C-alpha positions, 0 to 999 in steps of 0.5 A: 500500500502506498503513502496515499493509502495512509491518508493523514486525516484529522478526525475531529469529533465533528467528523467521527465521534470517538464516543461512537466507539464507546460501549453504550450497551447497559450491562448488569453485573450478571450480564458482565459475568455471562460475557466473561464466561462466554469469552472464556469458552474461546480457545487459546490463540497459540502465538508460537504457532502463528509465528511459525506460520509467518516464518513458513511463508517467508521461507519461500521468499517474497511471494510476488505474484507470478513468481515460483515463491508465490505459486509454492506458497499458494499450494502450502496455504491451500493445503493447510486450510483444506486440512482444517476447513469444511471446504476450500475454494481457490478463486482464480482471476485474470487481473491487469496491474497499473503497469500493464502486467497480466497476472492470475490472482489466487484468492484462497477461501476457507469455509467453516460451518458453511450451512450456518446463516450467521457468518463472519468474514475474515480477510488478509492479503498474502502477496508481497510488493514487487519493489521495496520502494520505501527502502532507505537504501536507494540501491535496493528499491527494485528488490522485492519485499519479504512481507513478514509483517505486510502480508505474512502476519495477517495470513498467519493469524488467520491460519492459526484461527482456522486451526483452532476452529477445526479443533473447537468448532463453533455454531457461527459460520466463518469464512477466511479469505486470503486475497491476492495482488493487493500490494502491486499498486501505484501511489497515485491511483487508489484503484490500482491496489487490492485487485484480488479483493476487487474481483472477489467483491464483484464475484463472491464465492457464494452468490448473494453472499452477505455475512454479518460483517468482515474483519480485515487484518493488515500488518498485525505482527510488528512489535509495539503495534498500534491499532486505532479507529480507522476512518473507513471502518468507522464510516461503514461499520462503527458498531463492529469497531466498537465490539472488536476494540471492547473485546480486545480491551477486556482481554487485556490488549488495550496497549495495542487496541487504543481509544484513538482515531487513526487515519484512513487507508485505502485497503482491502476493506474499501471494495468490500464496504462498497459492495455492501458488506460492513468491514473494518480494518485492523491495521498498524498505523502510527503517528509517523505512518506505518511500521519502520519496515513498511515497503522496505527490504527490512520487512523480515521476521526480525519485525515480528513479535509474538505478543502482537500476534497474540493480541490480534489472534486472541481478540478474533477468537473471542469475537467469534466465540462470543458473537 
């Protein structure tokens, strides 16, 4: 994603009210106790497992669309999800990048409890940027990005969520969509990003697909991550933001999920919201922009912190099992 993706929007109270993220539901002590008991039924997210899933992707090298590493990683992701999910669909789409490359995007879709009417959509992109255009060393800016955080971390968290859903099924329907060709974009063209998601939003894996809501993960593994109220998430799905942040804070992850507005980012959740599915973005956005390794050759496993993976993954499981 480009610097234009990180729109430094001054979100005043008039534009988006922080109070819109506060918990307005009246809770008695009995209700609070019931909530705690329900959350306790969620399985424990294994951060070591998610860390290894992140490394497994990086071991192929940068997963740039059209490369051998990309093809090999697609096979690995598909195989693992097939061992856990009720069904897996690999959606292939012909896309054309802003610079005229013709690629085949592979969106990997795992369905859990596919007959359930109430469904939650979970997403992350799994492809890597072809160029480290923000690298401090100008001589390395044509090298591909490893994408340990900006790709592999979100995918790894969802793999571990999938593993837990297999071991402890839930009555809620869950769809995990690993989207492709997100990061082959131009800073001056918002439509050049999220090509796999744009295709999926127009051609969902189920006709008339309408989950309750969606949650996108992007850059969710770096140490000292800060997840704030992202602009488009608040515009399209403020109640989902409220629920997820409240769940995270009740689980003790308030140092990651803070009560602050962040900027707006043109990410995979935007075409999904435009398609009528309320979707939020859990994305690490800091006062100075994204994490230090963003779109550089330094986005490697050295960036990844198990504690951050745990905060995001456990929050997701608590949301799913307490929905």
